[in-house]
N, CA, C and O atoms as a GROMACS GRO file, in nm:
protein
  368
    1MET      N    1   1.223   0.799   0.464
    1MET     CA    2   1.302   0.823   0.580
    1MET      C    3   1.447   0.782   0.560
    1MET      O    4   1.538   0.836   0.623
    2LEU      N    5   1.468   0.685   0.470
    2LEU     CA    6   1.605   0.642   0.447
    2LEU      C    7   1.690   0.756   0.393
    2LEU      O    8   1.809   0.765   0.424
    3ASP      N    9   1.629   0.843   0.314
    3ASP     CA   10   1.705   0.955   0.259
    3ASP      C   11   1.746   1.054   0.368
    3ASP      O   12   1.833   1.138   0.346
    4LEU      N   13   1.684   1.045   0.484
    4LEU     CA   14   1.720   1.131   0.597
    4LEU      C   15   1.819   1.062   0.691
    4LEU      O   16   1.851   1.115   0.798
    5GLY      N   17   1.867   0.945   0.650
    5GLY     CA   18   1.968   0.876   0.729
    5GLY      C   19   1.914   0.772   0.826
    5GLY      O   20   1.992   0.712   0.900
    6GLU      N   21   1.783   0.750   0.827
    6GLU     CA   22   1.727   0.651   0.919
    6GLU      C   23   1.761   0.512   0.869
    6GLU      O   24   1.752   0.484   0.749
    7GLU      N   25   1.800   0.424   0.962
    7GLU     CA   26   1.837   0.288   0.925
    7GLU      C   27   1.716   0.196   0.932
    7GLU      O   28   1.626   0.214   1.015
    8MET      N   29   1.715   0.097   0.844
    8MET     CA   30   1.612  -0.006   0.848
    8MET      C   31   1.662  -0.120   0.935
    8MET      O   32   1.769  -0.176   0.909
    9ASP      N   33   1.585  -0.155   1.037
    9ASP     CA   34   1.628  -0.262   1.126
    9ASP      C   35   1.536  -0.384   1.118
    9ASP      O   36   1.553  -0.480   1.194
   10GLY      N   37   1.440  -0.381   1.027
   10GLY     CA   38   1.350  -0.495   1.012
   10GLY      C   39   1.236  -0.498   1.112
   10GLY      O   40   1.152  -0.588   1.106
   11SER      N   41   1.231  -0.403   1.203
   11SER     CA   42   1.122  -0.401   1.300
   11SER      C   43   1.004  -0.325   1.243
   11SER      O   44   1.019  -0.239   1.156
   12ALA      N   45   0.889  -0.358   1.291
   12ALA     CA   46   0.768  -0.289   1.249
   12ALA      C   47   0.666  -0.297   1.362
   12ALA      O   48   0.667  -0.391   1.442
   13VAL      N   49   0.579  -0.200   1.367
   13VAL     CA   50   0.470  -0.204   1.464
   13VAL      C   51   0.365  -0.301   1.412
   13VAL      O   52   0.327  -0.295   1.295
   14HIS      N   53   0.319  -0.388   1.498
   14HIS     CA   54   0.218  -0.484   1.457
   14HIS      C   55   0.086  -0.414   1.426
   14HIS      O   56   0.050  -0.316   1.492
   15LEU      N   57   0.017  -0.465   1.328
   15LEU     CA   58  -0.112  -0.411   1.289
   15LEU      C   59  -0.216  -0.520   1.308
   15LEU      O   60  -0.208  -0.626   1.247
   16TYR      N   61  -0.313  -0.492   1.394
   16TYR     CA   62  -0.416  -0.590   1.426
   16TYR      C   63  -0.551  -0.543   1.376
   16TYR      O   64  -0.567  -0.427   1.337
   17ILE      N   65  -0.648  -0.634   1.377
   17ILE     CA   66  -0.782  -0.601   1.327
   17ILE      C   67  -0.841  -0.482   1.403
   17ILE      O   68  -0.917  -0.404   1.345
   18GLU      N   69  -0.807  -0.466   1.531
   18GLU     CA   70  -0.858  -0.353   1.607
   18GLU      C   71  -0.812  -0.221   1.546
   18GLU      O   72  -0.887  -0.123   1.545
   19HIS      N   73  -0.690  -0.219   1.494
   19HIS     CA   74  -0.638  -0.098   1.429
   19HIS      C   75  -0.711  -0.070   1.298
   19HIS      O   76  -0.745   0.044   1.268
   20VAL      N   77  -0.734  -0.175   1.221
   20VAL     CA   78  -0.806  -0.159   1.093
   20VAL      C   79  -0.948  -0.109   1.120
   20VAL      O   80  -0.997  -0.022   1.048
   21ILE      N   81  -1.012  -0.162   1.221
   21ILE     CA   82  -1.148  -0.119   1.256
   21ILE      C   83  -1.148   0.028   1.296
   21ILE      O   84  -1.235   0.104   1.253
   22GLU      N   85  -1.052   0.069   1.377
   22GLU     CA   86  -1.047   0.209   1.422
   22GLU      C   87  -1.017   0.304   1.307
   22GLU      O   88  -1.079   0.411   1.298
   23VAL      N   89  -0.924   0.268   1.221
   23VAL     CA   90  -0.895   0.353   1.105
   23VAL      C   91  -1.018   0.364   1.015
   23VAL      O   92  -1.050   0.473   0.968
   24SER      N   93  -1.086   0.253   0.993
   24SER     CA   94  -1.209   0.255   0.912
   24SER      C   95  -1.314   0.343   0.975
   24SER      O   96  -1.382   0.420   0.906
   25ARG      N   97  -1.329   0.332   1.107
   25ARG     CA   98  -1.428   0.415   1.178
   25ARG      C   99  -1.396   0.563   1.163
   25ARG      O  100  -1.486   0.645   1.144
   26GLN      N  101  -1.269   0.597   1.171
   26GLN     CA  102  -1.230   0.737   1.157
   26GLN      C  103  -1.258   0.788   1.016
   26GLN      O  104  -1.298   0.904   0.998
   27TYR      N  105  -1.237   0.704   0.916
   27TYR     CA  106  -1.269   0.745   0.779
   27TYR      C  107  -1.420   0.766   0.762
   27TYR      O  108  -1.462   0.858   0.692
   28VAL      N  109  -1.500   0.681   0.825
   28VAL     CA  110  -1.645   0.699   0.819
   28VAL      C  111  -1.683   0.833   0.882
   28VAL      O  112  -1.761   0.909   0.824
   29LEU      N  113  -1.628   0.861   0.999
   29LEU     CA  114  -1.660   0.986   1.069
   29LEU      C  115  -1.614   1.108   0.990
   29LEU      O  116  -1.683   1.209   0.987
   30SER      N  117  -1.496   1.099   0.928
   30SER     CA  118  -1.445   1.215   0.854
   30SER      C  119  -1.520   1.237   0.724
   30SER      O  120  -1.518   1.348   0.670
   31GLY      N  121  -1.586   1.134   0.672
   31GLY     CA  122  -1.656   1.149   0.545
   31GLY      C  123  -1.804   1.179   0.558
   31GLY      O  124  -1.869   1.210   0.458
   32GLU      N  125  -1.859   1.169   0.678
   32GLU     CA  126  -2.003   1.188   0.696
   32GLU      C  127  -2.046   1.328   0.657
   32GLU      O  128  -2.007   1.427   0.720
   33GLY      N  129  -2.127   1.335   0.553
   33GLY     CA  130  -2.187   1.461   0.513
   33GLY      C  131  -2.090   1.566   0.461
   33GLY      O  132  -2.130   1.679   0.436
   34GLY      N  133  -1.966   1.529   0.445
   34GLY     CA  134  -1.868   1.627   0.402
   34GLY      C  135  -1.830   1.613   0.256
   34GLY      O  136  -1.874   1.521   0.187
   35SER      N  137  -1.750   1.707   0.211
   35SER     CA  138  -1.708   1.705   0.071
   35SER      C  139  -1.606   1.595   0.044
   35SER      O  140  -1.579   1.564  -0.072
   36ASN      N  141  -1.548   1.537   0.149
   36ASN     CA  142  -1.449   1.432   0.129
   36ASN      C  143  -1.506   1.292   0.151
   36ASN      O  144  -1.431   1.199   0.178
   37ALA      N  145  -1.637   1.276   0.141
   37ALA     CA  146  -1.701   1.146   0.166
   37ALA      C  147  -1.650   1.040   0.069
   37ALA      O  148  -1.625   0.926   0.109
   38ARG      N  149  -1.636   1.077  -0.058
   38ARG     CA  150  -1.590   0.979  -0.158
   38ARG      C  151  -1.446   0.936  -0.128
   38ARG      O  152  -1.414   0.817  -0.132
   39GLU      N  153  -1.360   1.033  -0.100
   39GLU     CA  154  -1.220   1.000  -0.071
   39GLU      C  155  -1.210   0.914   0.055
   39GLU      O  156  -1.131   0.820   0.059
   40SER      N  157  -1.289   0.944   0.155
   40SER     CA  158  -1.288   0.864   0.278
   40SER      C  159  -1.330   0.720   0.249
   40SER      O  160  -1.269   0.626   0.300
   41ALA      N  161  -1.434   0.703   0.168
   41ALA     CA  162  -1.481   0.569   0.134
   41ALA      C  163  -1.375   0.493   0.055
   41ALA      O  164  -1.353   0.374   0.078
   42GLU      N  165  -1.310   0.560  -0.039
   42GLU     CA  166  -1.207   0.495  -0.119
   42GLU      C  167  -1.088   0.453  -0.034
   42GLU      O  168  -1.034   0.344  -0.051
   43ARG      N  169  -1.047   0.539   0.058
   43ARG     CA  170  -0.934   0.505   0.145
   43ARG      C  171  -0.969   0.390   0.239
   43ARG      O  172  -0.887   0.301   0.262
   44LYS      N  173  -1.090   0.391   0.293
   44LYS     CA  174  -1.134   0.283   0.380
   44LYS      C  175  -1.138   0.151   0.303
   44LYS      O  176  -1.096   0.047   0.354
   45PHE      N  177  -1.187   0.156   0.180
   45PHE     CA  178  -1.192   0.037   0.095
   45PHE      C  179  -1.051  -0.016   0.068
   45PHE      O  180  -1.028  -0.136   0.074
   46ALA      N  181  -0.957   0.074   0.038
   46ALA     CA  182  -0.819   0.033   0.009
   46ALA      C  183  -0.755  -0.033   0.131
   46ALA      O  184  -0.686  -0.135   0.117
   47ILE      N  185  -0.776   0.023   0.248
   47ILE     CA  186  -0.718  -0.034   0.370
   47ILE      C  187  -0.776  -0.173   0.397
   47ILE      O  188  -0.702  -0.265   0.432
   48LYS      N  189  -0.906  -0.187   0.380
   48LYS     CA  190  -0.968  -0.318   0.405
   48LYS      C  191  -0.922  -0.421   0.302
   48LYS      O  192  -0.902  -0.538   0.336
   49CYS      N  193  -0.906  -0.379   0.177
   49CYS     CA  194  -0.856  -0.472   0.075
   49CYS      C  195  -0.715  -0.518   0.108
   49CYS      O  196  -0.684  -0.638   0.100
   50LEU      N  197  -0.628  -0.424   0.145
   50LEU     CA  198  -0.491  -0.461   0.179
   50LEU      C  199  -0.486  -0.553   0.300
   50LEU      O  200  -0.405  -0.645   0.306
   51TRP      N  201  -0.574  -0.528   0.397
   51TRP     CA  202  -0.578  -0.614   0.515
   51TRP      C  203  -0.616  -0.756   0.475
   51TRP      O  204  -0.556  -0.853   0.521
   52ARG      N  205  -0.716  -0.768   0.388
   52ARG     CA  206  -0.766  -0.900   0.351
   52ARG      C  207  -0.669  -0.979   0.264
   52ARG      O  208  -0.671  -1.102   0.266
   53VAL      N  209  -0.585  -0.911   0.188
   53VAL     CA  210  -0.487  -0.982   0.105
   53VAL      C  211  -0.349  -0.980   0.170
   53VAL      O  212  -0.247  -0.997   0.102
   54VAL      N  213  -0.345  -0.959   0.299
   54VAL     CA  214  -0.225  -0.965   0.380
   54VAL      C  215  -0.117  -0.869   0.329
   54VAL      O  216   0.001  -0.904   0.325
   55GLY      N  217  -0.158  -0.750   0.291
   55GLY     CA  218  -0.064  -0.646   0.253
   55GLY      C  219   0.001  -0.664   0.117
   55GLY      O  220   0.092  -0.589   0.083
   56ARG      N  221  -0.044  -0.759   0.039
   56ARG     CA  222   0.016  -0.784  -0.092
   56ARG      C  223  -0.048  -0.691  -0.194
   56ARG      O  224  -0.146  -0.726  -0.260
   57SER      N  225   0.007  -0.572  -0.204
   57SER     CA  226  -0.054  -0.467  -0.286
   57SER      C  227  -0.056  -0.500  -0.434
   57SER      O  228  -0.136  -0.443  -0.508
   58GLY      N  229   0.029  -0.590  -0.480
   58GLY     CA  230   0.028  -0.629  -0.621
   58GLY      C  231  -0.104  -0.691  -0.662
   58GLY      O  232  -0.153  -0.668  -0.772
   59GLU      N  233  -0.162  -0.770  -0.572
   59GLU     CA  234  -0.292  -0.831  -0.602
   59GLU      C  235  -0.404  -0.727  -0.600
   59GLU      O  236  -0.494  -0.731  -0.684
   60VAL      N  237  -0.397  -0.635  -0.506
   60VAL     CA  238  -0.500  -0.530  -0.497
   60VAL      C  239  -0.495  -0.441  -0.621
   60VAL      O  240  -0.599  -0.392  -0.666
   61ALA      N  241  -0.377  -0.420  -0.677
   61ALA     CA  242  -0.364  -0.337  -0.795
   61ALA      C  243  -0.439  -0.395  -0.914
   61ALA      O  244  -0.472  -0.323  -1.009
   62CYS      N  245  -0.468  -0.525  -0.910
   62CYS     CA  246  -0.540  -0.590  -1.021
   62CYS      C  247  -0.691  -0.588  -1.002
   62CYS      O  248  -0.764  -0.634  -1.090
   63PHE      N  249  -0.741  -0.537  -0.890
   63PHE     CA  250  -0.884  -0.532  -0.865
   63PHE      C  251  -0.952  -0.437  -0.964
   63PHE      O  252  -0.895  -0.336  -1.003
   64THR      N  253  -1.072  -0.471  -1.002
   64THR     CA  254  -1.156  -0.380  -1.080
   64THR      C  255  -1.294  -0.378  -1.017
   64THR      O  256  -1.335  -0.474  -0.952
   65TRP      N  257  -1.366  -0.269  -1.036
   65TRP     CA  258  -1.501  -0.259  -0.983
   65TRP      C  259  -1.590  -0.367  -1.043
   65TRP      O  260  -1.677  -0.420  -0.974
   66ASP      N  261  -1.568  -0.400  -1.169
   66ASP     CA  262  -1.651  -0.502  -1.235
   66ASP      C  263  -1.629  -0.642  -1.178
   66ASP      O  264  -1.717  -0.727  -1.189
   67ALA      N  265  -1.513  -0.665  -1.116
   67ALA     CA  266  -1.484  -0.797  -1.060
   67ALA      C  267  -1.549  -0.818  -0.923
   67ALA      O  268  -1.561  -0.931  -0.877
   68LEU      N  269  -1.591  -0.710  -0.857
   68LEU     CA  270  -1.656  -0.722  -0.727
   68LEU      C  271  -1.793  -0.786  -0.741
   68LEU      O  272  -1.868  -0.756  -0.834
   69LYS      N  273  -1.824  -0.874  -0.649
   69LYS     CA  274  -1.954  -0.942  -0.651
   69LYS      C  275  -2.018  -0.927  -0.513
   69LYS      O  276  -1.949  -0.902  -0.414
   70TRP      N  277  -2.148  -0.941  -0.508
   70TRP     CA  278  -2.222  -0.930  -0.383
   70TRP      C  279  -2.261  -1.069  -0.334
   70TRP      O  280  -2.318  -1.148  -0.410
   71ASP      N  281  -2.229  -1.099  -0.209
   71ASP     CA  282  -2.265  -1.226  -0.148
   71ASP      C  283  -2.394  -1.205  -0.070
   71ASP      O  284  -2.396  -1.132   0.030
   72ILE      N  285  -2.502  -1.268  -0.114
   72ILE     CA  286  -2.632  -1.244  -0.050
   72ILE      C  287  -2.639  -1.307   0.089
   72ILE      O  288  -2.714  -1.260   0.174
   73HIS      N  289  -2.563  -1.412   0.112
   73HIS     CA  290  -2.565  -1.476   0.244
   73HIS      C  291  -2.496  -1.389   0.349
   73HIS      O  292  -2.552  -1.364   0.455
   74PHE      N  293  -2.372  -1.344   0.318
   74PHE     CA  294  -2.296  -1.264   0.413
   74PHE      C  295  -2.325  -1.114   0.402
   74PHE      O  296  -2.277  -1.035   0.483
   75LYS      N  297  -2.404  -1.077   0.301
   75LYS     CA  298  -2.438  -0.936   0.278
   75LYS      C  299  -2.310  -0.851   0.273
   75LYS      O  300  -2.294  -0.752   0.345
   76SER      N  301  -2.222  -0.894   0.185
   76SER     CA  302  -2.092  -0.829   0.173
   76SER      C  303  -2.039  -0.845   0.031
   76SER      O  304  -2.075  -0.938  -0.042
   77MET      N  305  -1.953  -0.752  -0.007
   77MET     CA  306  -1.887  -0.764  -0.136
   77MET      C  307  -1.770  -0.861  -0.122
   77MET      O  308  -1.711  -0.873  -0.014
   78PHE      N  309  -1.738  -0.929  -0.230
   78PHE     CA  310  -1.619  -1.014  -0.230
   78PHE      C  311  -1.557  -1.011  -0.368
   78PHE      O  312  -1.620  -0.970  -0.465
   79ILE      N  313  -1.434  -1.055  -0.374
   79ILE     CA  314  -1.360  -1.060  -0.499
   79ILE      C  315  -1.267  -1.180  -0.494
   79ILE      O  316  -1.213  -1.213  -0.388
   80GLU      N  317  -1.249  -1.243  -0.606
   80GLU     CA  318  -1.154  -1.354  -0.615
   80GLU      C  319  -1.015  -1.296  -0.637
   80GLU      O  320  -0.993  -1.215  -0.727
   81VAL      N  321  -0.922  -1.339  -0.553
   81VAL     CA  322  -0.784  -1.289  -0.561
   81VAL      C  323  -0.694  -1.403  -0.606
   81VAL      O  324  -0.693  -1.510  -0.546
   82LEU      N  325  -0.620  -1.379  -0.712
   82LEU     CA  326  -0.524  -1.477  -0.760
   82LEU      C  327  -0.386  -1.434  -0.712
   82LEU      O  328  -0.333  -1.332  -0.756
   83TYR      N  329  -0.328  -1.512  -0.620
   83TYR     CA  330  -0.194  -1.479  -0.571
   83TYR      C  331  -0.095  -1.498  -0.685
   83TYR      O  332  -0.088  -1.605  -0.744
   84LEU      N  333  -0.021  -1.395  -0.714
   84LEU     CA  334   0.067  -1.394  -0.830
   84LEU      C  335   0.183  -1.491  -0.818
   84LEU      O  336   0.229  -1.544  -0.919
   85ILE      N  337   0.232  -1.516  -0.698
   85ILE     CA  338   0.350  -1.602  -0.682
   85ILE      C  339   0.316  -1.749  -0.701
   85ILE      O  340   0.386  -1.819  -0.774
   86ASN      N  341   0.212  -1.797  -0.636
   86ASN     CA  342   0.184  -1.940  -0.642
   86ASN      C  343   0.052  -1.973  -0.709
   86ASN      O  344   0.011  -2.089  -0.711
   87PHE      N  345  -0.014  -1.874  -0.764
   87PHE     CA  346  -0.138  -1.892  -0.839
   87PHE      C  347  -0.248  -1.963  -0.761
   87PHE      O  348  -0.329  -2.036  -0.819
   88LEU      N  349  -0.252  -1.942  -0.631
   88LEU     CA  350  -0.360  -1.996  -0.548
   88LEU      C  351  -0.476  -1.898  -0.551
   88LEU      O  352  -0.455  -1.777  -0.560
   89ARG      N  353  -0.596  -1.947  -0.544
   89ARG     CA  354  -0.713  -1.862  -0.543
   89ARG      C  355  -0.760  -1.845  -0.399
   89ARG      O  356  -0.759  -1.938  -0.320
   90GLN      N  357  -0.800  -1.724  -0.369
   90GLN     CA  358  -0.856  -1.695  -0.237
   90GLN      C  359  -0.970  -1.599  -0.258
   90GLN      O  360  -0.962  -1.509  -0.342
   91TYR      N  361  -1.076  -1.617  -0.182
   91TYR     CA  362  -1.188  -1.526  -0.189
   91TYR      C  363  -1.180  -1.429  -0.074
   91TYR      O  364  -1.172  -1.469   0.042
   92THR      N  365  -1.184  -1.301  -0.105
   92THR     CA  366  -1.171  -1.196  -0.004
   92THR      C  367  -1.299  -1.117   0.002
   92THR      O  368  -1.310  -1.023   0.081
   0.00000   0.00000   0.00000
């Protein structure tokens, strides 16, 4: 948009968990039984990963399928994220 002359003012629309849930739900609905099921799942996964690492896409870029683990207690996948700036570990 900057190339069209729009100015950056530092404002942004807030993104809350309700928005992430709704976007994820729409991806599920758009992928059900259709030819775009894989793309819908990948996009939903990317959005959830970015949400969990607070939008720090550099960390998400380092994810690999082999690094994902299954948590039997929470019945969910998780991955260890190493924050590149301060080298803190966080489990997402």
